[in-house]
MARDOTI-617538 format. One line per field, with one value per residue (C-alpha): x, y, z; residue number from 0. Coordinates in steps of 0.2 Angstrom, whole numbers, plus 5000, padded with zeros to 4 digits. Example, Ala and Ser with C-alpha at 12.3 -4.5 7.8 and 13.67 -1.06 7.14 Angstrom:
2
X	5062|5068
Y	4978|4995
Z	5039|5036
pos	0|1
// end
This chain:
133
X	5000|5009|4997|4999|5018|5017|5006|5017|5032|5023|5018|5003|4998|4995|4984|4974|4972|4966|4954|4946|4945|4936|4924|4919|4917|4908|4907|4908|4924|4931|4926|4934|4950|4949|4947|4961|4973|4968|4970|4985|4994|4999|4995|5007|4996|4988|5004|5016|5027|5013|5005|5021|5020|5004|5010|5026|5015|5004|5018|5025|5009|5006|5023|5033|5025|5007|4995|4996|5014|5026|5041|5056|5074|5085|5100|5108|5102|5107|5096|5082|5083|5083|5069|5058|5062|5057|5041|5037|5040|5030|5015|5016|5016|5002|4992|4996|4990|4974|4971|4975|4962|4949|4952|4951|4934|4928|4932|4924|4908|4908|4910|4896|4884|4888|4884|4867|4862|4866|4856|4842|4842|4842|4828|4812|4799|4784|4769|4756|4743|4740|4724|4725|4716
Y	5000|5015|5027|5019|5019|5038|5042|5032|5042|5058|5052|5054|5071|5065|5050|5062|5074|5060|5054|5072|5074|5057|5062|5078|5069|5053|5049|5030|5031|5042|5029|5015|5025|5027|5009|5005|5017|5011|4992|4994|5003|5018|5030|5022|5022|5005|4997|4987|5002|5013|5000|4996|5013|5009|4992|4999|5012|4998|4987|5002|5003|4985|4980|4965|4948|4951|4938|4946|4951|4938|4944|4947|4944|4958|4948|4946|4929|4934|4950|4940|4928|4942|4950|4934|4931|4949|4948|4931|4938|4954|4943|4933|4948|4955|4939|4940|4958|4953|4939|4951|4964|4950|4945|4963|4965|4949|4954|4971|4963|4951|4965|4975|4960|4956|4974|4973|4957|4965|4980|4969|4958|4974|4982|4983|4971|4979|4979|4966|4972|4989|4991|4997|5012
Z	5000|4994|5002|5019|5018|5013|5028|5039|5033|5037|5055|5066|5060|5043|5049|5060|5046|5034|5047|5050|5032|5030|5043|5034|5017|5023|5041|5039|5030|5044|5056|5046|5046|5064|5067|5056|5064|5082|5078|5067|5082|5071|5085|5097|5112|5108|5101|5112|5114|5120|5132|5140|5148|5156|5161|5169|5178|5185|5190|5200|5209|5211|5216|5210|5207|5204|5196|5179|5179|5186|5197|5187|5192|5196|5189|5206|5214|5232|5231|5223|5238|5250|5242|5241|5260|5265|5255|5263|5280|5277|5270|5286|5297|5287|5290|5309|5310|5301|5314|5328|5321|5320|5338|5343|5334|5341|5359|5356|5348|5363|5376|5367|5367|5385|5389|5379|5388|5405|5401|5396|5411|5422|5413|5423|5417|5409|5421|5414|5426|5418|5409|5391|5386
pos	0|1|2|3|4|5|6|7|8|9|10|11|12|13|14|15|16|17|18|19|20|21|22|23|24|25|26|27|28|29|30|31|32|33|34|35|36|37|38|39|40|41|42|43|44|45|46|47|48|49|50|51|52|53|54|55|56|57|58|59|60|61|62|63|64|65|66|67|68|69|70|71|72|73|74|75|76|77|78|79|80|81|82|83|84|85|86|87|88|89|90|91|92|93|94|95|96|97|98|99|100|101|102|103|104|105|106|107|108|109|110|111|112|113|114|115|116|117|118|119|120|121|122|123|124|125|126|127|128|129|130|131|132
// end
């Protein structure tokens, strides 16, 4: 396709201009060019190069070793072992902390329930002999 090659040489502005022009002439043609530009990766934000920017940003927020991006080696085995050990230890501490919070919540709930039951037992019984009006 010599037209596509020529537009690729001119860059993104040429593709955008062609797309806008096609929308003015016949909107389905503009839509077809838009779909072609997106799926072919000619704009860069949908190609592998463009997506890596988003994936790298997500990896920084998620940390190493997520379910969708496996942990990568640093190239130093001693450091990788240290990192794995530290992450394992932190995960164990996190689980212990969650268990601790669960025990605290259970103790608080039990205390509140015991207080409720004590208040209920000490509440005066309604007088059954009062006539209803």
